[in-house]
N, C-alpha and C positions, 0 to 999 in steps of 0.2 A: 763534489759532483764533477766539476771541471777537471780536476786531477784524475778522476776515474776514467774520464773520456780521453785522457792523454794530453790534455792542455798543460803546457809548462810556462805560459805567460802570466802576466799580472791578473789577479782576481780581486775585484772590489769596485769601488766607486771611481768614476773618471777623475774627479777632483783630487782624490788621494793619489792616483797614478801621476797626475800632473805635478802635484806638490813633491812627490818622491823623485820624479825624473828630473825636474828643473831645479827644485830647491826654493824655499820661500824667499831667501835672501836675493836670489837672481830673478825672481818673477817680475819685478818692475822693469827689467830690461827687455821684455817681450810684449808684443801685441797678442792678446788672447781672443780667440774666436771659438764659440761653442753654440750648439743648438740642441734642443731637447725639451722634455716636459718641465713644467715649472719647478718641481722639487729639485731636479738636477741643476737647473739654471740658478736657483737660490743657493745651492751648495757651492757651486763654482763661484758665484758672486761673493759669498761669505769668505771663501778661501782666498780669492784674488784681491778684492777691494779692501776687506777688513783685516784679514790675517796677514796678507803679504804686501799690503799698501801699494797695489798696482793703481796708477792714476786712472780715473774713470774713462778718459778718452782712449785708453789702450785696451778696454774691455768691450768686445762686440759679441752680441748674442741674438739668437732667434728662439723665442719660447713658443712652444706649440703644445696642444693637448693631444 
């Protein structure tokens, strides 16, 4: 649908875009800030803290409904 509308950028979940753009191995070098609904925050936390081993003090978020 996005391609049909002329969109040529990334299509998918934000945590997948971040992982693809930065790379899991470089993720611990960054402070991560995100906000959104709980399922999105949970996906970002899984990707950052568990998969990419980002220290908890480098992950900042605001979860809202």
